[in-house]
N, CA, C and O of each residue as an XYZ file, in Angstrom:
736
protein
N     -36.613    165.053     72.625
C     -36.524    163.830     71.857
C     -37.813    163.690     71.058
O     -38.906    163.876     71.592
N     -37.681    163.366     69.796
C     -38.853    163.237     68.932
C     -39.604    161.952     69.245
O     -39.056    161.036     69.858
N     -40.853    161.893     68.824
C     -41.668    160.709     69.068
C     -41.064    159.469     68.415
O     -40.990    158.437     69.082
N     -40.622    159.501     67.142
C     -40.014    158.301     66.562
C     -38.770    157.845     67.335
O     -38.535    156.645     67.474
N     -37.983    158.786     67.833
C     -36.788    158.419     68.604
C     -37.183    157.751     69.914
O     -36.539    156.793     70.342
N     -38.244    158.255     70.557
C     -38.715    157.648     71.806
C     -39.226    156.234     71.558
O     -38.954    155.323     72.340
N     -39.964    156.056     70.473
C     -40.485    154.725     70.140
C     -39.327    153.765     69.884
O     -39.337    152.636     70.375
N     -38.334    154.204     69.121
C     -37.174    153.356     68.834
C     -36.450    152.979     70.122
O     -36.037    151.832     70.291
N     -36.297    153.935     71.024
C     -35.627    153.670     72.292
C     -36.417    152.654     73.114
O     -35.833    151.741     73.699
N     -37.742    152.806     73.160
C     -38.571    151.862     73.906
C     -38.495    150.462     73.318
O     -38.526    149.475     74.054
N     -38.396    150.371     72.011
C     -38.283    149.063     71.362
C     -36.934    148.422     71.679
O     -36.864    147.218     71.921
N     -35.870    149.213     71.679
C     -34.519    148.688     71.892
C     -34.193    148.385     73.347
O     -33.402    147.481     73.616
N     -34.776    149.111     74.290
C     -34.403    148.954     75.697
C     -34.477    147.517     76.206
O     -33.543    147.085     76.882
N     -35.532    146.751     75.921
C     -35.552    145.380     76.439
C     -34.416    144.521     75.889
O     -33.965    143.598     76.568
N     -33.953    144.798     74.696
C     -32.900    143.984     74.089
C     -31.517    144.332     74.615
O     -30.620    143.490     74.560
N     -31.313    145.539     75.121
C     -29.973    145.966     75.528
C     -29.382    145.121     76.653
O     -28.243    144.675     76.512
N     -30.083    144.872     77.762
C     -29.472    144.057     78.810
C     -29.166    142.642     78.337
O     -28.143    142.074     78.718
N     -30.040    142.062     77.510
C     -29.799    140.706     77.021
C     -28.550    140.654     76.160
O     -27.748    139.727     76.278
N     -28.382    141.637     75.302
C     -27.192    141.664     74.450
C     -25.948    141.864     75.291
O     -24.938    141.194     75.080
N     -26.014    142.780     76.240
C     -24.842    143.071     77.059
C     -24.494    141.903     77.970
O     -23.318    141.677     78.256
N     -25.484    141.164     78.427
C     -25.229    140.056     79.334
C     -24.628    138.858     78.616
O     -24.059    137.978     79.263
N     -24.740    138.806     77.304
C     -24.320    137.618     76.572
C     -22.855    137.539     76.216
O     -22.414    136.481     75.766
N     -22.071    138.589     76.386
C     -20.680    138.581     75.950
C     -19.770    139.010     77.101
O     -19.908    140.106     77.644
N     -18.849    138.134     77.457
C     -17.863    138.416     78.502
C     -16.536    138.702     77.801
O     -15.779    137.783     77.488
N     -16.261    139.979     77.558
C     -15.089    140.362     76.770
C     -13.780    139.931     77.428
O     -12.927    139.379     76.732
N     -13.568    140.150     78.734
C     -12.312    139.664     79.316
C     -12.128    138.150     79.139
O     -11.021    137.691     78.859
N     -13.198    137.384     79.300
C     -13.092    135.932     79.122
C     -12.756    135.579     77.674
O     -11.982    134.654     77.429
N     -13.328    136.302     76.715
C     -12.989    136.062     75.307
C     -11.525    136.381     75.035
O     -10.833    135.609     74.372
N     -11.053    137.508     75.541
C      -9.661    137.912     75.325
C      -8.706    136.900     75.951
O      -7.650    136.618     75.385
N      -9.063    136.352     77.106
C      -8.192    135.427     77.831
C      -8.396    133.967     77.432
O      -7.884    133.076     78.109
N      -9.123    133.701     76.362
C      -9.336    132.337     75.840
C     -10.126    131.452     76.803
O      -9.896    130.244     76.859
N     -11.049    132.037     77.556
C     -11.877    131.278     78.488
C     -13.289    131.071     77.955
O     -14.187    130.704     78.712
N     -13.495    131.300     76.667
C     -14.797    131.126     76.031
C     -14.629    130.179     74.844
O     -13.570    129.579     74.662
N     -15.674    130.056     74.048
C     -15.625    129.170     72.897
C     -16.077    129.868     71.629
O     -16.297    131.079     71.601
N     -16.206    129.073     70.589
C     -16.578    129.575     69.267
C     -17.916    130.310     69.308
O     -18.055    131.370     68.697
N     -18.896    129.765     70.015
C     -20.235    130.377     70.045
C     -20.188    131.774     70.657
O     -20.824    132.697     70.147
N     -19.442    131.931     71.741
C     -19.346    133.234     72.388
C     -18.595    134.230     71.502
O     -18.935    135.411     71.445
N     -17.575    133.732     70.819
C     -16.841    134.607     69.896
C     -17.759    135.047     68.754
O     -17.722    136.205     68.337
N     -18.576    134.131     68.252
C     -19.520    134.474     67.182
C     -20.529    135.515     67.666
O     -20.923    136.396     66.901
N     -20.949    135.421     68.924
C     -21.889    136.410     69.476
C     -21.251    137.795     69.499
O     -21.916    138.787     69.202
N     -19.969    137.870     69.850
C     -19.280    139.163     69.835
C     -19.192    139.688     68.407
O     -19.419    140.874     68.166
N     -18.865    138.817     67.465
C     -18.779    139.236     66.062
C     -20.099    139.784     65.552
O     -20.131    140.799     64.856
N     -21.187    139.112     65.899
C     -22.511    139.576     65.469
C     -22.846    140.919     66.112
O     -23.409    141.801     65.464
N     -22.501    141.068     67.379
C     -22.803    142.323     68.076
C     -21.996    143.482     67.512
O     -22.521    144.587     67.368
N     -20.735    143.250     67.192
C     -19.905    144.351     66.699
C     -20.196    144.686     65.243
O     -19.806    145.750     64.762
N     -20.870    143.798     64.546
C     -21.250    144.091     63.165
C     -22.410    145.083     63.105
O     -22.637    145.714     62.073
N     -23.136    145.218     64.198
C     -24.279    146.128     64.281
C     -23.928    147.236     65.279
O     -23.782    146.959     66.470
N     -23.792    148.482     64.817
C     -23.383    149.562     65.728
C     -24.250    149.696     66.976
O     -23.726    149.980     68.053
N     -25.562    149.502     66.859
C     -26.426    149.616     68.041
C     -26.127    148.518     69.056
O     -26.104    148.766     70.261
N     -25.896    147.294     68.559
C     -25.573    146.194     69.469
C     -24.209    146.415     70.110
O     -24.020    146.125     71.292
N     -23.262    146.926     69.334
C     -21.930    147.203     69.888
C     -22.032    148.217     71.022
O     -21.434    148.028     72.081
N     -22.776    149.276     70.808
C     -22.948    150.295     71.842
C     -23.655    149.691     73.055
O     -23.325    150.026     74.193
N     -24.624    148.807     72.822
C     -25.326    148.158     73.929
C     -24.372    147.319     74.777
O     -24.595    147.139     75.974
N     -23.320    146.812     74.160
C     -22.311    146.043     74.894
C     -21.284    146.939     75.579
O     -20.395    146.451     76.276
N     -21.406    148.235     75.382
C     -20.435    149.156     75.962
C     -19.204    149.324     75.100
O     -18.132    149.669     75.598
N     -19.351    149.079     73.795
C     -18.235    149.194     72.855
C     -18.422    150.418     71.974
O     -19.387    150.505     71.215
N     -17.509    151.350     72.077
C     -17.555    152.558     71.250
C     -16.566    152.382     70.098
O     -15.366    152.241     70.337
N     -17.052    152.387     68.843
C     -16.132    152.256     67.709
C     -15.085    153.370     67.726
O     -15.379    154.520     68.052
N     -13.859    152.995     67.367
C     -12.746    153.949     67.332
C     -12.264    154.100     65.895
O     -12.529    153.234     65.061
N     -11.563    155.180     65.595
C     -10.984    155.332     64.257
C     -10.050    154.160     63.962
O      -9.335    153.674     64.839
N     -10.077    153.729     62.727
C      -9.283    152.572     62.314
C      -7.842    152.992     62.034
O      -7.581    153.721     61.077
N      -6.902    152.531     62.875
C      -5.483    152.831     62.697
C      -4.780    151.762     61.867
O      -3.693    151.990     61.336
N      -5.411    150.597     61.762
C      -4.822    149.465     61.060
C      -5.921    148.858     60.198
O      -6.997    148.530     60.699
N      -5.656    148.709     58.911
C      -6.708    148.245     57.996
C      -7.186    146.822     58.283
O      -8.228    146.407     57.777
N      -6.437    146.079     59.085
C      -6.804    144.697     59.365
C      -7.528    144.529     60.701
O      -7.912    143.416     61.061
N      -7.713    145.620     61.432
C      -8.336    145.537     62.752
C      -9.481    146.537     62.882
O      -9.433    147.639     62.336
N     -10.509    146.123     63.619
C     -11.593    147.014     64.015
C     -11.417    147.237     65.511
O     -11.314    146.278     66.276
N     -11.383    148.501     65.930
C     -11.069    148.814     67.318
C     -12.255    149.444     68.037
O     -13.067    150.159     67.449
N     -12.323    149.149     69.337
C     -13.399    149.664     70.179
C     -12.832    150.145     71.508
O     -11.884    149.566     72.039
N     -13.421    151.202     72.032
C     -13.139    151.685     73.383
C     -14.209    151.063     74.274
O     -15.392    151.086     73.934
N     -13.799    150.508     75.407
C     -14.737    149.909     76.354
C     -15.324    150.985     77.260
O     -14.591    151.834     77.769
N     -16.623    150.957     77.462
C     -17.269    151.919     78.361
C     -16.749    151.745     79.785
O     -16.602    152.716     80.528
N     -16.475    150.502     80.154
C     -15.920    150.192     81.474
C     -14.619    149.441     81.269
O     -14.618    148.389     80.630
N     -13.511    149.946     81.790
C     -12.238    149.243     81.611
C     -12.327    147.799     82.098
O     -13.079    147.485     83.021
N     -11.554    146.940     81.467
C     -11.532    145.520     81.807
C     -10.124    145.132     82.239
O      -9.140    145.739     81.815
N     -10.044    144.119     83.080
C      -8.750    143.573     83.469
C      -8.550    142.264     82.726
O      -9.352    141.337     82.842
N      -7.464    142.203     81.958
C      -7.103    140.993     81.218
C      -5.630    140.705     81.464
O      -4.789    141.603     81.409
N      -5.332    139.444     81.735
C      -3.950    139.035     82.002
C      -3.320    139.895     83.103
O      -2.121    140.171     83.068
N      -4.134    140.316     84.082
C      -3.641    141.111     85.197
C      -3.376    142.569     84.876
O      -2.790    143.287     85.686
N      -3.802    143.014     83.703
C      -3.577    144.401     83.291
C      -4.905    145.032     82.896
O      -5.783    144.364     82.351
N      -5.042    146.317     83.174
C      -6.287    147.005     82.846
C      -6.194    147.659     81.471
O      -5.158    148.204     81.090
N      -7.312    147.590     80.733
C      -7.390    148.245     79.432
C      -8.811    148.720     79.187
O      -9.766    148.206     79.770
N      -8.931    149.705     78.319
C     -10.259    150.150     77.880
C     -10.317    150.118     76.354
O     -11.110    150.834     75.742
N      -9.474    149.285     75.746
C      -9.308    149.291     74.295
C      -9.157    147.848     73.810
O      -8.269    147.128     74.267
N     -10.028    147.425     72.882
C      -9.895    146.102     72.274
C      -9.863    146.241     70.762
O     -10.266    147.260     70.201
N      -9.375    145.196     70.121
C      -9.334    145.153     68.661
C      -9.807    143.783     68.203
O      -9.532    142.767     68.842
N     -10.518    143.775     67.092
C     -10.951    142.534     66.462
C     -10.274    142.443     65.106
O     -10.207    143.421     64.361
N      -9.775    141.255     64.798
C      -9.145    141.020     63.497
C      -9.460    139.590     63.095
O      -8.934    138.645     63.684
N     -10.314    139.428     62.098
C     -10.695    138.081     61.685
C     -11.316    137.326     62.843
O     -12.316    137.760     63.415
N     -10.717    136.188     63.187
C     -11.229    135.342     64.266
C     -10.598    135.676     65.613
O     -10.743    134.912     66.568
N      -9.901    136.806     65.703
C      -9.190    137.173     66.933
C      -9.863    138.329     67.654
O     -10.404    139.244     67.033
N      -9.817    138.266     68.981
C     -10.232    139.379     69.832
C      -9.055    139.644     70.767
O      -8.583    138.742     71.460
N      -8.587    140.900     70.777
C      -7.361    141.231     71.498
C      -7.538    142.488     72.333
O      -8.225    143.431     71.940
N      -6.906    142.476     73.484
C      -6.798    143.691     74.282
C      -5.625    144.484     73.734
O      -4.598    143.913     73.367
N      -5.777    145.792     73.679
C      -4.676    146.675     73.295
C      -4.137    147.236     74.607
O      -4.783    148.044     75.274
N      -2.934    146.784     74.957
C      -2.329    147.129     76.247
C      -1.209    148.141     76.065
O      -0.479    148.094     75.075
N      -1.075    149.044     77.006
C       0.011    150.028     76.975
C       1.277    149.389     77.537
O       1.701    149.689     78.653
N       1.867    148.505     76.741
C       3.107    147.815     77.103
C       4.101    148.012     75.972
O       3.846    147.600     74.840
N       5.230    148.640     76.270
C       6.266    148.824     75.254
C       6.882    147.498     74.829
O       7.147    147.280     73.647
N       7.110    146.614     75.794
C       7.793    145.353     75.529
C       6.831    144.189     75.759
O       6.389    143.979     76.889
N       6.499    143.429     74.719
C       5.563    142.321     74.865
C       6.181    141.067     75.485
O       5.454    140.175     75.923
N       7.497    140.990     75.526
C       8.183    139.766     75.944
C       7.856    139.328     77.376
O       7.623    138.139     77.597
N       7.830    140.244     78.362
C       7.480    139.788     79.718
C       6.080    139.160     79.788
O       5.900    138.138     80.451
N       5.109    139.744     79.126
C       3.760    139.171     79.131
C       3.758    137.814     78.437
O       3.140    136.870     78.930
N       4.438    137.704     77.302
C       4.519    136.419     76.597
C       5.153    135.360     77.496
O       4.728    134.205     77.494
N       6.163    135.753     78.259
C       6.794    134.823     79.191
C       5.846    134.396     80.301
O       5.776    133.214     80.640
N       5.113    135.357     80.872
C       4.138    135.046     81.923
C       3.102    134.046     81.433
O       2.676    133.163     82.176
N       2.699    134.195     80.171
C       1.656    133.337     79.603
C       2.218    132.046     79.009
O       1.473    131.235     78.461
N       3.540    131.858     79.121
C       4.218    130.655     78.626
C       3.982    130.438     77.132
O       3.656    129.336     76.691
N       4.157    131.517     76.366
C       3.953    131.451     74.924
C       5.273    131.173     74.216
O       6.343    131.540     74.701
N       5.180    130.520     73.066
C       6.348    130.268     72.226
C       6.526    131.451     71.284
O       5.578    131.872     70.621
N       7.736    131.981     71.229
C       8.012    133.094     70.326
C       8.129    132.559     68.906
O       8.941    131.675     68.630
N       7.315    133.100     68.014
C       7.344    132.704     66.608
C       8.182    133.669     65.782
O       8.802    133.270     64.796
N       8.202    134.942     66.182
C       8.952    135.949     65.425
C       9.331    137.085     66.360
O       8.508    137.574     67.133
N      10.589    137.494     66.277
C      11.058    138.599     67.105
C      12.199    139.293     66.366
O      13.373    139.048     66.645
N      11.844    140.153     65.428
C      12.850    140.877     64.638
C      12.188    142.078     63.980
O      10.965    142.142     63.855
N      13.007    143.016     63.568
C      12.534    144.173     62.803
C      11.420    144.947     63.504
O      10.551    145.517     62.844
N      11.441    144.972     64.841
C      10.418    145.708     65.572
C       9.083    144.994     65.653
O       8.110    145.568     66.142
N       9.014    143.758     65.188
C       7.773    142.976     65.205
C       7.962    141.786     66.141
O       9.009    141.139     66.137
N       6.933    141.506     66.943
C       6.983    140.384     67.880
C       5.692    139.595     67.771
O       4.607    140.176     67.727
N       5.802    138.268     67.725
C       4.630    137.389     67.732
C       4.957    136.149     68.555
O       5.988    135.507     68.349
N       4.074    135.821     69.481
C       4.222    134.613     70.286
C       2.835    134.042     70.528
O       1.850    134.779     70.556
N       2.760    132.727     70.704
C       1.460    132.126     70.952
C       1.560    130.672     71.340
O       2.636    130.073     71.336
N       0.405    130.118     71.678
C       0.286    128.680     71.919
C      -1.189    128.303     71.838
O      -2.079    129.095     72.148
N      -1.409    127.082     71.415
C      -2.773    126.576     71.340
C      -3.197    126.152     72.739
O      -2.523    125.341     73.374
N      -4.297    126.689     73.217
C      -4.777    126.356     74.557
C      -5.925    125.355     74.524
O      -6.201    124.689     75.521
N      -6.596    125.250     73.371
C      -7.683    124.282     73.211
C      -7.620    123.707     71.804
O      -7.473    124.437     70.824
N      -7.732    122.402     71.725
C      -7.913    121.720     70.446
C      -8.809    120.530     70.748
O      -8.381    119.556     71.367
N     -10.056    120.618     70.304
C     -10.984    119.535     70.630
C     -11.866    119.206     69.440
O     -12.210    120.066     68.628
N     -12.217    117.934     69.367
C     -13.127    117.481     68.325
C     -14.527    117.958     68.669
O     -14.950    117.935     69.824
N     -15.228    118.387     67.641
C     -16.601    118.844     67.815
C     -17.357    118.538     66.528
O     -16.797    117.960     65.597
N     -18.599    118.916     66.478
C     -19.431    118.690     65.301
C     -20.058    120.005     64.883
O     -20.549    120.764     65.719
N     -20.039    120.271     63.581
C     -20.688    121.472     63.059
C     -22.184    121.336     63.323
O     -22.802    120.390     62.833
N     -22.789    122.258     64.089
C     -24.204    122.127     64.428
C     -25.129    122.196     63.220
O     -26.241    121.670     63.263
N     -24.687    122.834     62.150
C     -25.542    122.966     60.967
C     -25.470    121.740     60.065
O     -26.483    121.307     59.518
N     -24.271    121.182     59.911
C     -24.090    120.097     58.940
C     -23.865    118.736     59.576
O     -24.018    117.713     58.909
N     -23.504    118.705     60.856
C     -23.185    117.444     61.502
C     -21.786    116.943     61.156
O     -21.386    115.854     61.566
N     -21.053    117.748     60.400
C     -19.716    117.363     59.959
C     -18.724    117.469     61.119
O     -18.792    118.412     61.907
N     -17.793    116.495     61.229
C     -16.790    116.601     62.289
C     -15.879    117.806     62.054
O     -15.489    118.094     60.923
N     -15.550    118.497     63.136
C     -14.704    119.690     63.068
C     -13.734    119.661     64.247
O     -13.873    118.859     65.170
N     -12.755    120.551     64.193
C     -11.831    120.732     65.308
C     -11.938    122.179     65.771
O     -11.721    123.109     64.994
N     -12.276    122.359     67.044
C     -12.302    123.699     67.630
C     -10.899    123.991     68.140
O     -10.345    123.229     68.932
N     -10.330    125.098     67.682
C      -8.983    125.485     68.071
C      -9.025    126.884     68.674
O      -9.645    127.794     68.123
N      -8.360    127.040     69.807
C      -8.287    128.339     70.470
C      -6.814    128.622     70.748
O      -6.135    127.847     71.423
N      -6.333    129.740     70.220
C      -4.915    130.080     70.311
C      -4.740    131.409     71.044
O      -5.334    132.421     70.672
N      -3.925    131.387     72.079
C      -3.574    132.573     72.856
C      -2.341    133.201     72.224
O      -1.384    132.500     71.895
N      -2.358    134.520     72.052
C      -1.202    135.155     71.419
C      -0.915    136.535     72.000
O      -1.782    137.194     72.575
N       0.328    136.938     71.825
C       0.802    138.276     72.177
C       1.600    138.756     70.984
O       2.436    138.021     70.459
N       1.348    139.993     70.547
C       2.060    140.499     69.372
C       2.144    142.021     69.406
O       1.530    142.690     70.237
N       2.926    142.534     68.474
C       2.995    143.976     68.256
C       2.678    144.246     66.795
O       2.859    143.381     65.937
N       2.203    145.454     66.521
C       1.969    145.897     65.145
C       2.496    147.322     65.015
O       2.437    148.107     65.961
N       3.000    147.638     63.854
C       3.596    148.962     63.635
C       2.593    150.104     63.805
O       2.973    151.218     64.166
N       1.321    149.827     63.547
C       0.302    150.877     63.655
C       0.045    151.303     65.103
O      -0.606    152.321     65.339
N       0.548    150.538     66.066
C       0.302    150.816     67.484
C       1.624    150.806     68.264
O       1.844    149.923     69.093
N       2.501    151.777     68.004
C       3.785    151.801     68.716
C       3.581    151.978     70.221
O       2.707    152.722     70.665
N       4.414    151.272     70.992
C       4.320    151.364     72.443
C       3.179    150.562     73.032
O       2.917    150.639     74.232
N       2.491    149.785     72.190
C       1.371    148.980     72.671
C       1.579    147.518     72.282
O       2.296    147.198     71.334
N       0.935    146.656     73.036
C       0.995    145.216     72.813
C      -0.423    144.698     72.647
O      -1.325    145.088     73.388
N      -0.616    143.822     71.674
C      -1.900    143.157     71.476
C      -1.820    141.798     72.167
O      -0.877    141.039     71.942
N      -2.797    141.495     72.998
C      -2.834    140.208     73.689
C      -4.251    139.686     73.625
O      -5.196    140.384     73.992
N      -4.399    138.460     73.158
C      -5.748    137.935     73.057
C      -5.813    136.549     72.493
O      -4.883    135.752     72.617
N      -6.928    136.281     71.874
C      -7.282    134.923     71.532
C      -7.864    134.826     70.127
O      -8.611    135.697     69.681
N      -7.502    133.740     69.441
C      -8.066    133.434     68.128
C      -8.919    132.177     68.268
O      -8.461    131.157     68.782
N     -10.149    132.264     67.811
C     -11.096    131.150     67.881
C     -11.360    130.654     66.465
O     -11.756    131.434     65.600
N     -11.142    129.356     66.219
C     -11.420    128.853     64.872
C     -12.030    127.461     64.922
O     -11.832    126.695     65.865
N     -12.765    127.173     63.885
C     -13.390    125.874     63.688
C     -12.838    125.356     62.375
O     -13.101    125.932     61.319
N     -12.076    124.275     62.431
C     -11.369    123.776     61.259
C     -11.795    122.361     60.918
O     -12.250    121.602     61.774
N     -11.636    122.024     59.643
C     -11.859    120.652     59.209
C     -10.700    119.796     59.694
O      -9.560    120.259     59.723
N     -10.978    118.546     60.079
C      -9.867    117.672     60.467
C      -8.971    117.413     59.257
O      -9.423    117.465     58.113
N      -7.710    117.135     59.524
C      -6.788    116.812     58.433
C      -7.273    115.534     57.771
O      -7.698    114.590     58.437
N      -7.202    115.524     56.450
C      -7.635    114.329     55.726
C      -6.635    113.215     55.950
O      -5.423    113.412     55.872
N      -7.174    112.038     56.231
C      -6.303    110.893     56.427
C      -6.069    110.233     55.082
O      -6.951    110.219     54.222
N      -4.895    109.696     54.910
C      -4.566    109.015     53.651
C      -5.349    107.712     53.597
O      -5.129    106.816     54.412
N      -6.260    107.608     52.638
C      -7.069    106.401     52.516
C      -6.655    105.558     51.324
O      -6.964    104.368     51.262
N      -5.961    106.167     50.383
C      -5.529    105.409     49.206
C      -4.289    104.602     49.566
O      -3.422    105.083     50.294
N      -4.201    103.360     49.050
C      -3.017    102.561     49.342
C      -1.788    103.184     48.683
O      -1.881    103.829     47.639
N      -0.659    102.979     49.306
C       0.589    103.505     48.756
C       0.901    102.795     47.448
O       0.656    101.595     47.323
N       1.441    103.525     46.464
C       1.768    102.879     45.191
C       2.878    101.848     45.400
O       3.786    102.031     46.210
N       2.769    100.774     44.647
C       3.793     99.728     44.738
C       4.605     99.715     43.464
O       4.114    100.057     42.388
N       5.831     99.323     43.600
C       6.707     99.242     42.423
C       6.337     97.994     41.637
O       6.146     96.923     42.213
N       6.239     98.133     40.343
C       5.911     96.969     39.521
C       7.202     96.359     38.991
O       8.166     97.061     38.688
N       7.193     95.085     38.894
C       8.380     94.384     38.382
C       8.121     94.028     36.934
O       7.466     93.032     36.628
N       8.643     94.853     36.053
C       8.473     94.571     34.627
C       9.746     93.930     34.133
O      10.850     94.353     34.477
N       9.578     92.901     33.319
C      10.694     92.121     32.994
C      11.409     92.266     31.826
O      12.382     91.544     31.604
């Protein structure tokens, strides 16, 4: 090992346990975490060194909408073991070797949104709570949605996981309703 490589390793070593200790992937997949923890995973996976420190090995991209990782240590999620996760937008999902997603969706008491043409999607909101944006102080709604789905890029597999989002509250109607005028 060259001297610069040794120096880099010595600099990174103290940060590795802290990074790895900060993200509980099974809890994120099972919707047992919040927006902050999901953001920590996103930040870690954006940096290859941090991803590796978390035990995440980048995998070839089979689907243009997902970034996939192999777990250094298999995880148990929803009572099933996996060593493969995928991230897509605000979602973190386990990639499970399940041909039929319906039994898992039933176990998790999910509502089926679509089941046709070889595609399956089911989900339910598990958390919806008022919160405040820490940067702006603006009122927000934290929403966490549990879902089970299939994608054509992964035949014979089921995606199961969680979507974490921070949304603006729906605008309330503040303007008075228009009234009919009586013109004579």
